[in-house]
FIMI-751250 format. One record per residue (C-alpha): residue in three letters; z, y, x negated. Coordinates in pm, whole numbers, padded with zeros to 5 digits, always signed. Layout:
! FIMI-751250
AlaZYX ...
//
This chain:
! FIMI-751250
Met-00009-00001+00012 Glu+00060+00217-00292 Arg-00318+00281-00393 Thr-00396+00413-00048 Gln-00205+00731-00173 Gln-00424+00789-00452 Phe-00691+00996-00303 Val-00671+01280-00543 Gly-00932+01564-00531 Gln-01035+01874-00389 Ser-01428+01856-00423 Leu-01616+01911-00120 Ala-01838+01598-00203 Phe-01512+01381-00235 Leu-01339+01543+00056 Asp-01615+01437+00279 Ala-01649+01101+00185 Val-01260+01059+00255 Glu-01298+01233+00602 Arg-01600+00965+00679 Thr-01369+00719+00589 Ser-01089+00812+00825 Arg-01341+00874+01125 Ala-01496+00543+01091 Ala-01181+00338+01009 Pro-01031+00284+01383 Leu-01399+00159+01506 Asn-01439-00228+01489 Arg-01779-00186+01320 Pro-01908-00270+00980 Val-01888-00034+00682 Leu-02087-00016+00360 Val-01949+00148+00056 Ile-02180+00294-00217 Gly-02063+00410-00542 Glu-02077+00349-00917 Arg-01827+00136-01108 Gly-01512+00314-01108 Thr-01547+00531-00824 Gly-01248+00378-00604 Lys-01481+00156-00358 Glu-01184-00083-00298 Leu-00948+00192-00227 Ile-01187+00307+00051 Ala-01188-00059+00200 Glu-00802-00055+00202 Arg-00812+00308+00367 Leu-01076+00173+00614 His-00825-00136+00694 His-00507+00045+00698 Leu-00604+00307+00943 Ser-00767+00070+01165 Thr-00627-00139+01480 Arg-00629-00440+01245 Trp-00387-00284+01002 Ala-00129-00564+01087 Gly-00361-00812+01000 Pro-00531-00957+00656 Leu-00716-00766+00431 Val-00905-01031+00221 Thr-01111-00925-00087 Met-01400-01120-00239 Asn-01600-01034-00556 Cys-01931-01178-00483 Ala-02011-01145-00850 Ala-01704-01333-00964 Leu-01809-01660-00863 Pro-02113-01903-00968 Glu-02379-01908-00695 Asn-02320-02282-00590 Leu-01957-02186-00499 Ile-02001-01867-00301 Glu-02094-02012+00051 Ala-01774-02275-00012 Glu-01584-01990-00078 Leu-01684-01758+00208 Phe-01710-02021+00496 Gly-01510-02313+00362 His-01550-02670+00320 Glu-01466-03013+00458 Ala-01293-03284+00244 Gly-01586-03475+00071 Ser-01864-03209+00150 Phe-01947-03208-00214 Thr-01826-03315-00574 Gly-01502-03182-00636 Ala-01360-03121-00251 Ala-01106-03313-00229 Lys-00955-03170+00064 Thr-01050-02955+00363 Arg-01027-02572+00262 Lys-01063-02263+00477 Gly-01307-02002+00373 Arg-01249-01597+00322 Phe-01370-01549+00677 Glu-01124-01783+00834 Glu-00857-01655+00600 Ala-00934-01276+00719 Asp-00924-01380+01101 Gly-00779-01100+01310 Gly-00832-00838+00971 Thr-01086-00729+00738 Leu-01307-00892+00485 Phe-01396-00692+00202 Leu-01701-00798+00015 Asp-01759-00627-00335 Glu-02060-00648-00531 Leu-02275-00764-00210 Ala-02599-00710-00361 Thr-02541-01033-00575 Leu-02529-01260-00292 Ser-02791-01542-00290 Ser-03061-01544-00050 Pro-02892-01860+00140 Ala-02548-01674+00124 Gln-02738-01398+00312 Asp-02847-01614+00564 Arg-02509-01767+00658 Leu-02369-01422+00618 Leu-02610-01259+00867 Arg-02514-01556+01129 Ala-02154-01509+01074 Val-02185-01134+01149 Glu-02407-01165+01439 Tyr-02247-01449+01623 Gly-01862-01424+01488 Glu-01853-01779+01390 Val-01890-01968+01046 Thr-01937-02319+00983 Arg-01757-02498+00680 Ile-01969-02687+00447 Gly-01969-03058+00561 Ala-01863-02983+00907 Ser-02072-02995+01257 Lys-01894-02772+01471 Pro-01859-02367+01383 Val-01509-02192+01387 Arg-01483-01842+01575 Val-01330-01571+01371 Asp-01272-01197+01453 Val-01328-01020+01121 Arg-01454-00660+01037 Ile-01673-00680+00732 Val-01682-00377+00475 Ala-01902-00408+00192 Ala-01945-00214-00138 Thr-02213-00200-00396 Asn-02328-00002-00637 Glu-02688-00085-00615 His-02952+00092-00391 Leu-03013-00168-00104 Pro-03295-00037+00089 Gly-03489-00076-00259 Leu-03371-00420-00285 Val-03514-00457+00065 Glu-03859-00340-00034 Arg-03824-00579-00329 Gly-03726-00891-00128 Lys-03417-00925-00291 Phe-03195-00848+00033 Arg-03244-00928+00404 Ala-03366-00640+00574 Asp-03174-00746+00891 Leu-02841-00823+00736 Leu-02845-00475+00587 Asp-02931-00361+00967 Arg-02639-00530+01074 Leu-02373-00383+00803 Ser-02495-00033+00781 Phe-02331+00090+01105 Glu-02177+00368+00850 Val-02255+00410+00496 Val-01981+00585+00286 Thr-02114+00704-00057 Leu-01881+00810-00313 Pro-01985+01075-00552 Pro-01939+01024-00928 Leu-01665+01207-01104 Arg-01887+01404-01297 Leu-02011+01589-00973 Arg-01675+01630-00835 Thr-01615+01970-00945 Gly-01255+02101-01006 Asp-01124+01703-00967 Val-01077+01621-01335 Pro-00811+01830-01391 Leu-00619+01739-01103 Leu-00669+01346-01149 Ala-00561+01389-01533 Glu-00245+01568-01446 His-00162+01299-01160 Phe-00232+01005-01406 Ala-00030+01182-01703 Arg+00276+01253-01490 Arg+00315+00894-01369 Met+00269+00785-01727 Ala+00521+01021-01850 Ala+00733+00892-01579 Glu+00690+00541-01674 Leu+00769+00607-02037 Glu+01090+00801-01939 Trp+00995+01152-02062 Pro+01218+01398-01958 Gly+00921+01584-01830 Trp+00564+01637-01852 Pro+00461+01903-02112 Gly+00101+01931-01972 Phe-00223+01923-02163 Ser-00315+02200-02398 Pro-00629+02388-02281 Glu-00837+02231-02549 Ala-00768+01912-02417 Leu-00842+01987-02054 Ala-01166+02150-02169 Thr-01225+01822-02366 Leu-01169+01642-02041 Asp-01344+01827-01820 Gly-01689+01829-02027 Tyr-01701+01466-02061 Gly-01982+01285-01866 Trp-01717+01002-01747 Pro-01984+00686-01696 Gly-01661+00498-01595 Asn-01555+00741-01326 Val-01196+00760-01226 Arg-01084+00453-01382 Glu-01208+00563-01704 Leu-01034+00888-01672 Arg-00728+00677-01583 Asn-00730+00479-01890 Val-00818+00764-02135 Val-00512+00971-01983 Glu-00261+00733-01993 Arg-00377+00634-02364 Ala-00351+00999-02446 Val+00008+01038-02314 Tyr+00129+00693-02425 Arg+00012+00778-02807 His+00137+01106-02821 Glu+00457+01117-03008 Asp+00642+01434-02902 Pro+00735+01473-02531 Glu+00818+01820-02586 Arg+00475+01940-02711 Thr+00144+01965-02499 Val-00096+01658-02536 Asp-00381+01779-02712 Glu-00533+01446-02865 Ile-00801+01281-02623 Val-00955+00948-02762 Phe-01224+00821-02517 Asp-01332+00534-02709 Pro-01022+00308-02798 Phe-01248+00112-03039 Ala-01333+00401-03259 Ser-01181+00347-03618 Pro-01242+00374-03970 Trp-01141+00012-04003 Ala-01345-00157-03723 Pro-01513-00449-03819 Gln-01877-00388-03859 Arg-02149-00594-03722 Thr-02271-00857-03955 Thr-02670-00921-03995 Pro-02744-01299-03984 Thr-02795-01480-04327 Leu-03163-01534-04358 Val-03272-01869-04486 His-03564-01826-04727 Pro-03794-02113-04808 Val-03785-02253-05137 Gln-04039-02095-05375 Ala-04166-02167-05706 Pro-03943-02084-06018 Gly-03976-01722-06126 Pro-03802-01413-06294 Glu-03444-01408-06224 Pro-03361-01195-05920 Val-03205-00853-05963 Val-02866-00873-05839 Glu-02704-00551-05714 Thr-02348-00488-05793 Ala-02112-00259-05616 Pro-02031+00064-05776 Ala-01752+00039-06046 Ala-01546+00278-05805 Ala-01553+00013-05547 Ala-01440-00239-05761 Gly-01162-00087-05914 Val-01011+00267-05919 Ala-01201+00516-06130 Gly-01355+00221-06296 Glu-01040+00067-06423 Glu-00966-00328-06407 Val-00733-00411-06102 Asn-00429-00599-06161 Asp-00265-00533-05846 Phe-00491-00516-05541 Arg-00252-00352-05302 Ala-00115-00109-05548 Ala-00489-00012-05607 Val-00558+00027-05264 Thr-00275+00243-05175 Gln-00362+00449-05492 Phe-00737+00498-05378 Glu-00600+00594-05013 Arg-00381+00849-05114 Gly-00629+01013-05345 Val-00875+01032-05091 Leu-00595+01188-04858 Glu-00510+01431-05115 Asp-00884+01524-05193 Ala-00985+01577-04814 Leu-00657+01769-04756 Ala-00729+02028-05042 Lys-01087+02051-04928 Asn-00985+02127-04590 Arg-00706+02373-04735 Tyr-00454+02154-04563 Asn-00567+02203-04204 Gln-00475+01861-04054 Arg-00720+01894-03770 Ala-01016+01983-04016 Thr-00919+01690-04250 Ala-00883+01439-03956 Ala-01238+01507-03868 Ala-01353+01501-04219 Leu-01215+01164-04261 Ser-01326+01036-03885 Leu-00976+00975-03784 Ser-00795+01084-03485 Tyr-00530+01377-03540 Asp-00225+01088-03501 Gln-00396+00853-03712 Leu-00418+01097-04007 Arg-00045+01195-03958 His+00052+00829-03975 Ala-00135+00794-04275 Leu+00029+01129-04440 Lys+00364+00969-04343 Arg+00300+00632-04510 His+00189+00810-04801 Gln+00455+01068-04790 Leu+00219+01345-04821 Leu+00348+01544-04505 Asp+00623+01752-04701 Arg+00366+01817-04979 Glu+00113+01932-04711 Ala+00343+02154-04544 Ala+00453+02283-04874 Ala+00110+02364-04951 Gly+00034+02528-04643 
//
């Protein structure tokens, strides 16, 4: 029930989608929810259910893309014992589980043609037949379906049944992507940040710096609200001082100077006739040791090399930590940790 309270936003496009959802909720008609990944399609389905006359009944969710094609029909409509290999006992399908309530079919466009045929019959006649059964079962189910595909285009290409689309599209709620929700990014960022600060038991929420808010507002958000939530919660969790405004935003958690590099497959060359000895390229001396010296202690050599890189970068950037972090492709917090590890924070402060 908590997630139905997460409709945060003030943009006209967003408010229009929520208003359309609220108006359609009391009607016992199917609704299609269209939107990019992370826009909140499941939240809309929950709102449709909880504001309907079926609110006391079950809300059953099925992700049509999460199951192999040969199991989707059994999952939707159920099966009798022995109807196929592995069907040890009779099992109700999602339609029967949702009887008296709402069935939310996510990733609708991935349904196979046979599953679409059976879904159309269930919607038209209000009955389903378990696999292996001879008699249908009556069900009272409201269908809410979601997809990020353009279903009319799939109909034109013969990949989706036109009559099924007609049956399911009594109302179509299209959710706007976050990049088009003017003014909503700061509101959502504050909402998720305050919740994360409370989870971390901070005494209060210090807010974002103007630079951090501008960074958030200027990003394209391909993952929409789900991505924004992850980015904001990560920024708050990594922030070390609850009294200071959050100013470090990391969009890609995999970004790291120590991330493993993609390796190219080794090519197996055919055996060739003997010829001149091949030239073998060797690594530069600085990579083999420190300043070309012989290495007897690997860890000490690496530590010395890292410290030298940090000292050189600090000096070149006039001991500006943010400029130094950018020059080394590090986040501000990563640089601070590195300076602390090499006991360079005091020296840097003294130099400043």
